[in-house]
N, C-alpha and C positions, 0 to 999 in steps of 0.2 A: 505492499498501498505507498501512495504517495498524496505529495500536497497540491492543488494545481497553480503553488505559486511561480514565476520565474519562466523560462522555458521547457521545465517539465512536461509541459501536457502537449509537446511537440513532440517528445522521446514516446511516451506509453500513451496509453490507450486504455479508457475505463469497461474492465468488466470484460477487457478484449487481454490487453499485458497486463492492469496492473488496477486495486482499485484505487481510483482517487478522488481525495477527500479537499473542501477549502481549506484554504493554508490557516486561518484560525479556529478553526472549527475542531478544539476536541474533544467533542463528544461524538463525532463522527469517523475521524481517528481512530478510539477507543473502542465506538461498534463496528468499522471496519476492518481491527485486530480482533476482533470477538470472530470478528468472520472467518478470517482467514483459518483463526484457528480451531474453528467448529466444523469447518468445511475443507477437508485437505484437498478432497478433488479438486476445489475450484483452486487453492492455491498451486496443486500441483500445476492446473490448466492454464492461466495466468502465468508462472517459474517458466513453462514449456515455451508459450507463446511471447514471453520475452526473451529467452535464449536465439528462440531459434529468429526471431525479429532481429537480433543484434547481430547473429553471424552471419543475416544476409545484408545487412540497412547497414551496418557502423563497421565495415570492414574496411580493406584499405580498397583492393579491386572496385568495389561498392562507392565506396568516397570518390577515386579517383577517376569513377568514370562522369560523378556527379560533378568534379569539383571542370571538369573537360569541360563538358556539358556548357554551364552556370560562364565558365571562361570562354569559350568560342560562340554564344550568344551574345555578350557583351561584347565580345571584338567587331563583333558583322557588325551591332547597334552602331555604336561608336563607329567604323566607316561608314554605313550608311547615311547615318546621321554627318559625317565631315561632306559628305557627297554631297548631301544638297543643301547643304550651307548656301549662304553668298553672302560674301565679302564687304562691308560696307565702305569706302572709302570716304 
């Protein structure tokens, strides 16, 4: 379980890879903790899903591909913008 603070919601998905609660809600965090303890199958399913996501999304080959795509897109956009820009004298 985790909170919805900062960038965490971009990394985990509620009920798929984690139980996500509001960052300032200690009751919800306690409930999520108890739920994981009471439902070991849920805990195992979330852990497996989180691990699988990490092994596919956050490994160097996947990150390299994302970065290459991002930089290629930015370079193409910049080149297109420069080609379309007019010089004011």
